[in-house]
C-alpha positions as CSV (number, residue, x, y, z in Angstrom):
1,X,70.8,-25.3,25.7
2,X,69.7,-28.2,23.5
3,X,71.2,-31.5,24.7
4,X,72.4,-32.6,21.3
5,X,73.7,-29.2,20.5
6,X,75.8,-29.0,23.6
7,X,77.1,-32.5,23.2
8,X,78.2,-31.8,19.6
9,X,79.6,-28.3,20.0
10,X,83.2,-29.5,19.6
11,X,82.5,-32.4,17.1
12,X,84.3,-32.2,13.8
13,X,82.5,-31.0,10.6
14,X,81.9,-32.7,6.2
15,X,82.2,-35.7,3.9
16,X,81.6,-38.0,6.8
17,X,81.4,-41.8,6.4
18,X,78.8,-44.2,7.5
19,X,79.0,-47.4,9.5
20,X,81.3,-49.8,7.8
21,X,80.4,-53.5,7.8
22,X,83.1,-56.0,6.9
23,X,80.8,-58.9,6.2
24,X,81.6,-62.4,5.2
25,X,79.0,-62.8,2.5
26,X,80.6,-63.1,-1.0
27,X,79.9,-60.6,-3.7
28,X,78.2,-61.6,-7.0
29,X,81.0,-60.1,-9.0
30,X,84.5,-59.1,-7.9
31,X,86.9,-57.0,-10.1
32,X,90.5,-57.2,-8.9
33,X,93.4,-55.1,-10.2
34,X,93.8,-57.1,-13.3
35,X,90.1,-57.0,-14.1
36,X,90.0,-53.2,-13.6
37,X,92.8,-52.8,-16.1
38,X,90.3,-53.9,-18.8
39,X,88.1,-50.9,-18.2
40,X,88.8,-47.7,-20.0
41,X,87.8,-45.3,-17.1
42,X,89.0,-42.0,-15.8
43,X,87.4,-42.2,-12.4
44,X,85.0,-44.2,-10.2
45,X,81.9,-42.9,-11.8
46,X,83.2,-43.9,-15.2
47,X,83.8,-47.3,-13.8
48,X,80.3,-47.7,-12.4
49,X,78.7,-46.6,-15.7
50,X,80.3,-49.6,-17.4
51,X,78.6,-52.1,-15.1
52,X,75.5,-53.4,-17.0
53,X,72.1,-52.7,-15.3
54,X,73.8,-51.2,-12.2
55,X,71.9,-48.0,-11.2
56,X,73.6,-45.5,-9.0
57,X,71.1,-44.4,-6.3
58,X,71.6,-41.1,-4.6
59,X,70.5,-40.6,-1.0
60,X,68.0,-38.0,-0.2
61,X,70.5,-35.9,1.7
62,X,68.3,-35.8,4.7
63,X,69.3,-34.3,8.0
64,X,71.4,-36.7,10.0
65,X,73.1,-39.8,8.6
66,X,70.4,-42.5,8.5
67,X,68.7,-41.3,5.3
68,X,71.6,-39.7,3.4
69,X,73.3,-42.8,2.1
70,X,73.8,-44.1,-1.4
71,X,74.3,-47.7,-2.7
72,X,78.0,-47.2,-3.1
73,X,80.6,-47.9,-0.4
74,X,84.2,-46.8,-0.4
75,X,86.5,-49.1,1.8
76,X,83.4,-50.6,3.4
77,X,81.8,-47.2,4.3
78,X,79.2,-45.1,2.6
79,X,80.6,-41.6,1.7
80,X,78.2,-39.0,3.1
81,X,78.9,-35.5,1.9
82,X,76.3,-32.9,2.4
83,X,78.3,-30.6,0.1
84,X,78.6,-32.9,-2.9
85,X,76.4,-35.5,-4.6
86,X,77.7,-39.1,-4.8
87,X,78.3,-38.6,-8.5
88,X,80.6,-35.7,-7.7
89,X,82.5,-37.7,-5.1
90,X,82.9,-40.6,-7.4
91,X,84.1,-38.3,-10.2
92,X,86.8,-37.1,-7.8
93,X,88.1,-40.6,-7.2
94,X,90.7,-41.4,-9.9
95,X,90.8,-44.9,-11.3
96,X,94.5,-45.1,-10.4
97,X,93.5,-45.0,-6.7
98,X,91.1,-48.0,-7.0
99,X,92.3,-51.4,-6.0
100,X,89.2,-53.5,-6.5
101,X,85.4,-53.4,-6.8
102,X,82.8,-55.8,-5.5
103,X,79.2,-55.9,-6.8
104,X,76.3,-57.3,-4.7
105,X,72.9,-57.9,-6.3
106,X,69.7,-59.1,-4.6
107,X,70.8,-59.8,-1.1
108,X,73.9,-58.1,0.5
109,X,75.4,-58.1,4.0
110,X,75.2,-54.4,4.6
111,X,72.3,-54.0,7.1
112,X,72.5,-50.2,7.1
113,X,71.7,-50.2,3.3
114,X,68.7,-52.6,3.6
115,X,66.6,-50.4,1.3
116,X,68.9,-51.2,-1.7
117,X,69.1,-54.4,-3.8
118,X,72.3,-53.4,-5.6
119,X,75.4,-52.3,-3.6
120,X,79.0,-51.7,-4.8
121,X,82.0,-51.6,-2.5
122,X,85.1,-49.8,-3.9
123,X,88.4,-50.6,-2.2
124,X,91.1,-48.0,-2.6
125,X,94.9,-48.5,-2.7
126,X,97.2,-47.8,0.2
127,X,100.2,-46.2,-1.5
128,X,102.9,-43.6,-1.3
129,X,102.9,-40.1,-2.6
130,X,100.8,-39.7,-5.8
131,X,99.3,-36.7,-7.6
132,X,96.3,-37.1,-9.9
133,X,94.9,-34.2,-12.0
134,X,92.0,-33.5,-14.2
135,X,91.2,-30.5,-16.5
136,X,88.0,-30.0,-18.4
137,X,87.5,-27.6,-21.4
138,X,83.9,-26.7,-22.4
139,X,82.3,-24.9,-25.3
140,X,78.7,-23.8,-25.7
141,X,77.3,-20.8,-27.5
142,X,79.9,-18.0,-27.0
143,X,81.6,-19.6,-24.0
144,X,84.9,-21.4,-24.7
145,X,87.0,-21.9,-21.6
146,X,88.4,-24.0,-18.9
147,X,85.4,-25.1,-16.8
148,X,86.9,-27.4,-14.2
149,X,90.4,-28.2,-12.8
150,X,91.1,-30.7,-10.0
151,X,94.2,-31.9,-8.2
152,X,94.2,-34.9,-5.8
153,X,97.2,-35.7,-3.7
154,X,97.6,-38.9,-1.8
155,X,100.4,-39.5,0.7
156,X,101.3,-41.5,3.7
157,X,102.7,-39.6,6.8
158,X,103.2,-40.8,10.3
159,X,101.0,-43.9,9.9
160,X,98.2,-41.7,8.4
161,X,97.0,-42.1,4.9
162,X,96.0,-38.6,3.6
163,X,94.0,-37.7,0.5
164,X,93.7,-34.0,-0.3
165,X,91.8,-32.6,-3.3
166,X,91.4,-29.1,-4.6
167,X,88.7,-28.3,-7.2
168,X,88.0,-25.2,-9.2
169,X,84.8,-24.8,-11.3
170,X,83.8,-22.2,-13.9
171,X,80.6,-23.5,-15.6
172,X,78.4,-21.6,-18.0
173,X,75.0,-22.5,-19.4
174,X,72.9,-20.7,-22.1
175,X,69.5,-21.1,-23.8
176,X,67.2,-19.0,-25.9
177,X,63.5,-19.1,-26.7
178,X,60.3,-17.5,-27.7
179,X,57.7,-16.6,-25.1
180,X,54.1,-16.2,-26.2
181,X,51.6,-14.5,-23.8
182,X,47.9,-15.4,-24.5
183,X,46.0,-12.9,-22.4
184,X,42.9,-12.8,-24.7
185,X,41.9,-15.9,-26.8
186,X,40.3,-13.5,-29.4
187,X,43.6,-11.7,-30.1
188,X,47.1,-12.6,-31.3
189,X,49.5,-13.3,-28.5
190,X,52.2,-11.0,-27.3
191,X,55.6,-12.5,-28.3
192,X,58.9,-11.9,-26.6
193,X,62.4,-13.3,-27.1
194,X,63.9,-14.9,-23.9
195,X,67.6,-15.4,-23.2
196,X,68.8,-17.3,-20.2
197,X,72.4,-17.5,-19.0
198,X,73.9,-19.0,-15.9
199,X,77.4,-18.9,-14.5
200,X,78.8,-21.0,-11.6
201,X,82.2,-20.2,-10.2
202,X,83.9,-21.4,-7.1
203,X,86.5,-23.6,-5.4
204,X,86.5,-26.5,-2.9
205,X,89.2,-27.9,-0.6
206,X,88.7,-31.4,0.9
207,X,90.9,-33.6,3.2
208,X,90.4,-37.2,4.2
209,X,92.9,-38.7,6.7
210,X,92.7,-42.4,7.7
211,X,94.7,-44.3,10.3
212,X,94.8,-48.0,11.0
213,X,94.6,-48.5,14.8
214,X,95.6,-51.6,16.7
215,X,92.0,-52.7,17.0
216,X,90.1,-50.6,14.5
217,X,90.3,-47.5,12.3
218,X,90.0,-43.7,12.7
219,X,89.0,-41.4,9.8
220,X,88.8,-37.6,9.8
221,X,87.2,-35.5,7.1
222,X,87.2,-31.8,6.4
223,X,86.0,-29.7,3.5
224,X,85.3,-26.1,2.6
225,X,83.7,-24.6,-0.5
226,X,82.6,-21.2,-1.8
227,X,80.3,-21.1,-4.9
228,X,78.9,-18.0,-6.7
229,X,75.9,-18.4,-8.9
230,X,74.8,-15.7,-11.4
231,X,71.6,-16.2,-13.3
232,X,70.1,-13.8,-15.8
233,X,66.8,-13.7,-17.7
234,X,66.3,-11.2,-20.6
235,X,63.0,-10.6,-22.3
236,X,62.8,-8.6,-25.5
237,X,59.3,-7.7,-26.9
238,X,58.7,-8.1,-30.6
239,X,57.3,-4.5,-30.9
240,X,59.8,-1.7,-30.3
241,X,60.2,-1.6,-26.5
242,X,63.0,-1.6,-23.9
243,X,64.5,-5.0,-23.0
244,X,63.7,-6.1,-19.5
245,X,64.9,-8.9,-17.3
246,X,66.0,-10.2,-13.9
247,X,69.4,-11.0,-12.4
248,X,69.9,-13.5,-9.5
249,X,73.2,-13.3,-7.7
250,X,73.7,-16.0,-5.0
251,X,76.9,-16.7,-3.0
252,X,77.2,-19.9,-1.0
253,X,79.7,-20.8,1.7
254,X,79.8,-24.2,3.3
255,X,82.1,-25.8,5.9
256,X,82.0,-29.4,7.2
257,X,84.1,-31.6,9.5
258,X,83.5,-35.2,10.4
259,X,85.0,-38.2,12.1
260,X,84.5,-41.9,12.0
261,X,86.0,-44.1,14.8
262,X,85.7,-47.9,14.7
263,X,86.9,-50.3,17.4
264,X,86.9,-54.1,17.0
265,X,86.7,-56.2,20.2
266,X,88.2,-59.7,20.7
267,X,84.7,-61.2,20.4
268,X,84.4,-59.7,16.8
269,X,81.9,-57.1,17.9
270,X,82.4,-53.6,16.5
271,X,81.8,-50.3,18.2
272,X,81.5,-47.3,15.9
273,X,81.1,-43.6,16.7
274,X,80.4,-41.1,13.8
275,X,80.1,-37.4,14.1
276,X,79.3,-34.5,11.7
277,X,79.1,-30.8,12.0
278,X,78.2,-28.4,9.2
279,X,77.7,-24.7,8.6
280,X,76.3,-23.1,5.5
281,X,75.5,-19.5,4.5
282,X,73.9,-18.2,1.3
283,X,73.2,-14.7,0.2
284,X,70.6,-14.2,-2.6
285,X,69.8,-10.9,-4.4
286,X,67.2,-10.7,-7.2
287,X,67.2,-7.5,-9.3
288,X,64.6,-6.4,-11.9
289,X,65.8,-4.1,-14.6
290,X,65.0,-2.4,-17.9
291,X,67.4,-1.0,-20.4
292,X,66.3,2.6,-19.8
293,X,66.2,2.4,-16.0
294,X,68.6,1.4,-13.3
295,X,68.2,-2.1,-11.7
296,X,65.8,-2.4,-8.8
297,X,66.4,-5.0,-6.1
298,X,63.1,-6.7,-5.4
299,X,64.1,-9.7,-3.3
300,X,67.0,-10.3,-0.9
301,X,67.6,-13.2,1.5
302,X,70.4,-14.3,3.8
303,X,70.1,-17.9,5.0
304,X,72.2,-19.6,7.7
305,X,72.1,-23.3,8.3
306,X,73.7,-25.5,11.0
307,X,73.8,-29.3,11.4
308,X,75.3,-31.4,14.2
309,X,75.0,-35.2,14.3
310,X,76.3,-38.0,16.5
311,X,75.7,-41.7,15.7
312,X,76.7,-44.7,17.9
313,X,76.4,-48.3,16.5
314,X,77.3,-51.7,18.0
315,X,77.2,-54.8,15.8
316,X,78.8,-58.1,14.8
317,X,79.0,-58.6,11.0
318,X,80.5,-62.2,11.4
319,X,77.6,-63.5,13.5
320,X,74.9,-65.6,11.8
321,X,72.3,-62.9,12.3
322,X,74.7,-59.9,11.6
323,X,73.1,-57.9,14.4
324,X,73.5,-54.2,14.7
325,X,72.0,-51.8,17.3
326,X,72.6,-48.1,17.8
327,X,71.2,-44.6,18.1
328,X,71.5,-41.3,16.2
329,X,70.9,-37.8,17.4
330,X,70.9,-34.6,15.5
331,X,70.2,-30.9,15.8
332,X,69.5,-28.7,12.8
333,X,68.6,-25.0,12.4
334,X,67.9,-22.7,9.5
335,X,67.5,-18.9,9.9
336,X,66.4,-16.6,7.0
337,X,66.2,-12.8,6.9
338,X,64.2,-11.7,3.8
339,X,63.4,-8.4,2.1
340,X,60.5,-8.9,-0.4
341,X,59.4,-5.7,-2.2
342,X,60.2,-3.6,0.9
343,X,58.7,-6.1,3.4
344,X,61.1,-7.3,6.0
345,X,60.5,-11.0,7.1
346,X,62.4,-13.3,9.4
347,X,62.0,-17.0,9.8
348,X,63.7,-19.7,11.9
349,X,63.3,-23.5,11.9
350,X,64.9,-25.8,14.4
351,X,64.7,-29.6,14.7
352,X,66.0,-32.0,17.4
353,X,65.8,-35.6,16.3
354,X,66.7,-39.0,18.0
355,X,66.5,-42.3,16.2
356,X,67.4,-45.6,17.9
357,X,67.6,-48.6,15.5
358,X,68.0,-52.3,15.3
359,X,69.1,-54.3,12.2
360,X,69.8,-58.0,11.4
361,X,70.1,-60.4,8.5
362,X,69.6,-64.2,8.4
363,X,70.2,-66.9,5.9
364,X,67.1,-69.0,6.7
365,X,67.8,-71.5,3.9
366,X,70.4,-72.0,1.1
367,X,68.2,-70.0,-1.3
368,X,66.3,-67.8,1.2
369,X,67.6,-64.7,3.0
370,X,65.8,-62.2,5.2
371,X,67.0,-58.9,6.5
372,X,65.3,-56.2,8.4
373,X,65.7,-52.9,10.2
374,X,63.5,-51.2,12.8
375,X,64.0,-47.6,13.7
376,X,62.0,-45.2,16.0
377,X,62.2,-41.6,14.8
378,X,61.4,-39.0,17.4
379,X,61.5,-35.4,16.2
380,X,60.6,-32.0,17.5
381,X,60.4,-29.2,15.0
382,X,59.8,-25.5,15.9
383,X,59.1,-22.8,13.4
384,X,58.7,-19.0,13.7
385,X,61.3,-16.5,14.9
386,X,60.2,-17.1,18.5
387,X,59.3,-20.8,18.0
388,X,55.6,-20.1,17.9
389,X,54.7,-23.3,16.2
390,X,55.8,-26.7,17.5
391,X,55.4,-30.0,15.7
392,X,56.3,-33.4,17.3
393,X,56.1,-36.9,16.0
394,X,57.2,-40.3,17.1
395,X,57.1,-42.9,14.4
396,X,58.2,-46.5,13.9
397,X,60.0,-47.1,10.6
398,X,60.2,-50.9,9.9
399,X,62.0,-52.3,6.9
400,X,61.8,-56.0,5.8
401,X,63.5,-57.6,2.8
402,X,63.1,-61.2,1.7
403,X,65.3,-62.6,-1.0
404,X,65.1,-65.9,-3.0
405,X,67.7,-67.2,-5.4
406,X,65.8,-68.8,-8.3
407,X,69.1,-69.8,-9.9
408,X,72.7,-68.7,-10.3
409,X,71.4,-66.2,-12.9
410,X,68.2,-65.0,-11.3
411,X,67.1,-63.5,-7.9
412,X,63.8,-62.3,-6.5
413,X,63.7,-59.7,-3.7
414,X,60.5,-58.6,-1.9
415,X,60.7,-55.5,0.3
416,X,58.3,-53.7,2.5
417,X,58.9,-50.6,4.5
418,X,57.2,-47.6,6.2
419,X,59.0,-44.4,6.0
420,X,58.6,-40.7,6.8
421,X,60.1,-37.9,4.6
422,X,61.8,-35.2,6.5
423,X,60.3,-31.7,6.1
424,X,62.1,-29.3,3.9
425,X,63.1,-26.3,6.0
426,X,62.7,-24.1,2.9
427,X,59.0,-24.6,3.0
428,X,58.8,-22.5,6.1
429,X,60.3,-19.4,4.6
430,X,59.4,-17.1,1.7
431,X,61.0,-18.0,-1.7
432,X,60.9,-16.5,-5.2
433,X,61.4,-17.9,-8.7
434,X,62.6,-15.3,-11.2
435,X,62.0,-17.4,-14.3
436,X,58.3,-17.7,-13.7
437,X,57.7,-14.7,-11.5
438,X,56.4,-16.9,-8.7
439,X,56.6,-16.2,-5.0
440,X,55.8,-18.8,-2.3
441,X,55.0,-17.8,1.3
442,X,56.3,-19.9,4.1
443,X,54.1,-22.5,5.6
444,X,53.0,-22.1,9.2
445,X,52.1,-25.7,10.1
446,X,53.2,-28.7,8.1
447,X,53.4,-32.4,8.9
448,X,55.9,-34.7,7.2
449,X,54.7,-37.0,4.5
450,X,54.5,-40.7,5.4
451,X,54.3,-43.7,3.1
452,X,54.1,-47.5,3.2
453,X,55.8,-49.2,0.2
454,X,55.8,-52.6,-1.3
455,X,58.4,-53.5,-3.9
456,X,59.3,-56.6,-5.9
457,X,62.7,-56.7,-7.7
458,X,63.6,-59.4,-10.3
459,X,67.2,-59.6,-11.4
460,X,68.3,-61.9,-14.3
461,X,71.7,-62.2,-15.9
462,X,72.7,-64.1,-19.0
463,X,76.0,-62.3,-19.6
464,X,76.4,-63.8,-23.1
465,X,72.9,-62.5,-24.1
466,X,71.3,-59.9,-21.8
467,X,70.7,-58.8,-18.2
468,X,67.8,-57.0,-16.7
469,X,66.4,-55.6,-13.5
470,X,62.6,-55.0,-13.0
471,X,61.2,-53.3,-9.9
472,X,57.5,-52.6,-9.7
473,X,56.4,-50.7,-6.5
474,X,53.3,-49.4,-4.8
475,X,52.9,-46.8,-2.1
476,X,50.1,-45.7,0.3
477,X,51.0,-42.0,1.0
478,X,49.5,-39.8,3.7
479,X,49.9,-36.2,4.6
480,X,51.1,-35.5,1.1
481,X,52.4,-32.0,0.2
482,X,50.5,-30.0,-2.4
483,X,50.4,-26.2,-3.2
484,X,47.2,-24.8,-1.7
485,X,45.6,-21.4,-1.0
486,X,46.0,-20.2,2.6
487,X,43.4,-18.2,4.6
488,X,45.4,-15.0,4.1
489,X,45.1,-15.4,0.3
490,X,48.7,-16.5,-0.3
491,X,49.8,-19.8,-1.7
492,X,52.0,-22.3,0.1
493,X,52.8,-26.0,0.4
494,X,50.3,-27.7,2.8
495,X,49.2,-31.2,3.8
496,X,46.6,-32.5,1.4
497,X,45.5,-35.9,2.6
498,X,46.3,-39.2,1.0
499,X,47.4,-40.5,-2.4
500,X,48.1,-43.9,-4.1
501,X,51.4,-44.1,-5.9
502,X,52.5,-46.6,-8.6
503,X,55.9,-47.1,-10.2
504,X,58.2,-49.3,-12.2
505,X,61.9,-49.1,-12.6
506,X,63.7,-51.3,-15.2
507,X,67.2,-51.6,-16.6
508,X,68.2,-53.7,-19.6
509,X,71.5,-54.5,-21.1
510,X,71.8,-56.5,-24.4
511,X,75.1,-58.0,-25.4
512,X,75.8,-57.2,-29.1
513,X,79.3,-58.6,-29.2
514,X,78.3,-60.8,-32.1
515,X,77.7,-57.7,-34.2
516,X,80.6,-55.6,-32.8
517,X,83.0,-56.8,-30.2
518,X,82.8,-55.5,-26.6
519,X,79.5,-53.7,-27.3
520,X,76.1,-53.6,-25.8
521,X,72.7,-51.8,-26.0
522,X,71.4,-50.3,-22.8
523,X,67.8,-49.3,-22.0
524,X,66.4,-47.6,-18.9
525,X,62.7,-47.1,-18.4
526,X,60.9,-45.5,-15.5
527,X,57.1,-45.2,-15.0
528,X,55.3,-43.2,-12.3
529,X,51.6,-42.6,-11.7
530,X,49.5,-41.5,-8.7
531,X,45.9,-40.8,-7.7
532,X,45.0,-37.9,-5.5
533,X,41.5,-36.4,-4.8
534,X,41.9,-32.7,-5.5
535,X,39.1,-30.6,-3.8
536,X,39.3,-28.1,-6.8
537,X,39.3,-30.4,-9.8
538,X,38.8,-34.0,-8.6
539,X,41.0,-37.0,-9.2
540,X,44.5,-36.2,-10.6
541,X,48.1,-37.2,-10.3
542,X,50.1,-35.6,-7.5
543,X,52.3,-32.6,-8.3
544,X,55.8,-32.8,-9.7
545,X,55.4,-36.2,-11.4
546,X,57.1,-37.4,-14.6
547,X,55.0,-40.3,-16.0
548,X,57.5,-41.8,-18.4
549,X,61.3,-41.6,-18.8
550,X,63.1,-43.7,-21.4
551,X,66.9,-43.7,-22.2
552,X,68.4,-45.8,-24.9
553,X,72.1,-46.1,-25.4
554,X,74.8,-48.0,-27.3
555,X,78.4,-48.2,-26.1
556,X,81.5,-50.1,-26.8
557,X,84.1,-50.4,-24.0
558,X,87.6,-51.6,-24.8
559,X,90.9,-51.4,-22.9
560,X,92.1,-48.3,-24.6
561,X,89.1,-46.9,-26.4
562,X,85.4,-46.5,-25.4
563,X,82.7,-44.7,-27.3
564,X,78.9,-44.5,-27.2
565,X,75.7,-42.6,-28.0
566,X,72.6,-42.1,-25.9
567,X,69.1,-40.8,-26.6
568,X,66.8,-39.3,-23.9
569,X,63.3,-39.7,-25.2
570,X,60.6,-37.0,-24.6
571,X,59.3,-36.4,-21.1
572,X,56.6,-34.4,-19.4
573,X,56.5,-33.0,-15.9
574,X,53.4,-31.3,-14.4
575,X,53.1,-29.1,-11.3
576,X,49.8,-28.0,-9.7
577,X,49.4,-24.6,-8.0
578,X,46.1,-23.3,-6.6
579,X,45.8,-20.9,-9.5
580,X,48.1,-22.5,-12.1
581,X,49.0,-25.7,-13.9
582,X,52.6,-25.7,-15.0
583,X,53.8,-28.3,-17.6
584,X,57.3,-28.9,-18.8
585,X,57.9,-30.9,-21.9
586,X,61.3,-32.0,-23.1
587,X,62.0,-33.3,-26.6
588,X,64.4,-36.0,-27.6
589,X,68.0,-35.3,-26.7
590,X,71.1,-37.0,-28.2
591,X,74.6,-37.2,-26.6
592,X,77.8,-39.0,-27.5
593,X,81.2,-39.6,-26.0
594,X,84.7,-40.9,-26.9
595,X,87.3,-41.9,-24.4
596,X,90.8,-43.1,-25.0
597,X,94.2,-43.6,-23.4
598,X,97.1,-41.5,-24.8
599,X,100.5,-42.8,-24.0
600,X,101.1,-44.0,-20.4
601,X,98.7,-42.8,-17.8
602,X,97.0,-40.0,-19.8
603,X,93.3,-40.2,-20.5
604,X,91.2,-38.1,-22.9
605,X,87.4,-37.9,-23.0
606,X,85.3,-35.9,-25.5
607,X,81.6,-35.4,-24.9
608,X,78.9,-33.8,-27.0
609,X,75.7,-33.1,-25.1
610,X,72.4,-32.0,-26.7
611,X,74.1,-32.5,-30.0
612,X,70.7,-32.2,-31.8
613,X,69.9,-28.8,-30.1
614,X,67.6,-29.7,-27.1
615,X,64.1,-28.3,-27.1
616,X,61.9,-27.6,-24.1
617,X,58.4,-26.2,-23.8
618,X,57.0,-24.6,-20.7
619,X,53.3,-24.0,-20.5
620,X,51.6,-22.0,-17.7
621,X,47.8,-22.3,-17.6
622,X,46.6,-19.5,-15.3
623,X,43.3,-19.3,-13.6
624,X,41.5,-16.6,-11.5
625,X,41.1,-17.0,-8.7
626,X,41.8,-20.7,-8.7
627,X,41.8,-23.9,-10.9
628,X,38.0,-24.5,-10.3
629,X,37.3,-21.5,-12.6
630,X,37.8,-21.2,-16.4
631,X,41.2,-20.6,-17.9
632,X,42.1,-16.9,-17.6
633,X,45.4,-16.7,-19.6
634,X,48.3,-18.8,-20.8
635,X,52.0,-18.5,-21.3
636,X,54.0,-20.7,-23.6
637,X,57.8,-20.6,-23.7
638,X,59.7,-22.6,-26.4
639,X,63.3,-22.9,-25.4
640,X,66.3,-24.1,-27.3
641,X,69.6,-25.3,-25.8
642,X,72.7,-25.2,-28.0
643,X,75.0,-28.2,-28.3
644,X,77.6,-28.4,-25.6
645,X,81.1,-29.8,-26.3
646,X,83.6,-30.7,-23.5
647,X,87.1,-32.2,-23.5
648,X,88.5,-33.7,-20.3
649,X,92.1,-34.6,-19.8
650,X,93.3,-36.6,-16.7
651,X,96.5,-38.3,-15.6
652,X,98.9,-38.9,-12.8
653,X,102.2,-37.1,-12.1
């Protein structure tokens, strides 16, 4: 039996929390209870959206705990839920349960989050029995119904502070479009009408229990959720012909338990043990049908996943160097049983990983700070139903960050790191996309992608005029993943050599209070480019790249009334397959919101998304047999998404 697997068999399973660090370094901004009262917010995510130039960064949800963090802490810990995104967790934390908020920019004392230059620490209240609720009504196309309901109960019992939440979701999405098939340049294209609809239904139950010990804390987490997805595509030819389409039915069940135990010694050193165990099962069935014929099941897959993690850390946040040392071990497995057009396939992937680490931070001068982290990742990945393929790697992952305070209003931060991206287990098994009739076979041998990154971040704040954050970055990537043709004639993700990767992240906030009180203009711009030597077509960007993203918004935040508008400017995403170039273009999208307080403790938020009817275009350029040959055919889908209106009520009983 695997050593990590046996050691973790009885460890608790979800929503686990990371290593807390109660450091002495002061935050750049602190919002106490009186300051928070000035914000018109329903929940923690609402609150963070009102912080100028703050960007919520989502962890990559990697296996284990080291790479799955975000730049938000709750009570000094990073909430790590493999079931929910950080946005979902923050949306489930009502504003009435928040006692204070601390914002760190540039340098911060949390060595475990050394990759971030912005960190927020949210402190929750310790209070008696309370009941918070939220209900969301949604309307789009022909769907007008309750889309979400949540109850959050907080109580204190036998020296334990318990928070239990129950959430029910019933979301719908709909779009329509025109699909043109260009099979012969000399003839008019075949035109079809496409209708897409999706329904998500399910429920989640989560419990967090925290106890203050004599020399530390103990926290237990548990969650369970069951989600059903139903996706349907319908294609109707212009000429008289039966309507055809596909239906995807997927059911997901997930259970997690976790614990976080912290003990403080008399010498101010801290010992922390964190554990996580998770189980997940999904059942997918894809059916193809025509109006005059019964539905035919073409693809079925049952996938079962397990994860077990233990992390031990020992550190002293009050020491001048804030040292921290520890080790993390994890065991993961994914098994998939697939039926694809009558073929029965089975795949299994397991990974055992150990990662010892060392971190420290040092104030080398009044204006200079340096922090760093060194981790050694050792992983063994086995694929194949009988573990026929084995891949091992041992890699040093250093991180270094140097900060300089130009003035009270300006900071520079230089960071350098070498990282490895964990392999997606899904790449080792067969998958199918109904929307574009695309099947990918599982890879047989695949190395994880590595990169060395340099980044410079400049933060400047003149609260009476403007604030901005600029972050140019450069990466040297190796063993990148690209879609290539295998020896058996099938396509799959494979290692494709090296690439150079460029980027810029920027956030701007302009104070317009002189024109309209408590108002501001916000601008977010992201640029990405890359250079890769494709053996088929020469130099090109890497796949799945969006070159430009620009969001412009205006908002006014007052104590009892907030409102705003936002514009998402056109974007383009391109993916390269061995026999296809897929391009997705999005037009300008407009959205607006109004939020107000009604009476005592009741909040109302109205949102209108895609209020200008969002438009997307999907272009498939198809080649035979590969992209080195002339274009064989083309498919163009012009899609429209109807405006979506939602009304959210929240309060406390």
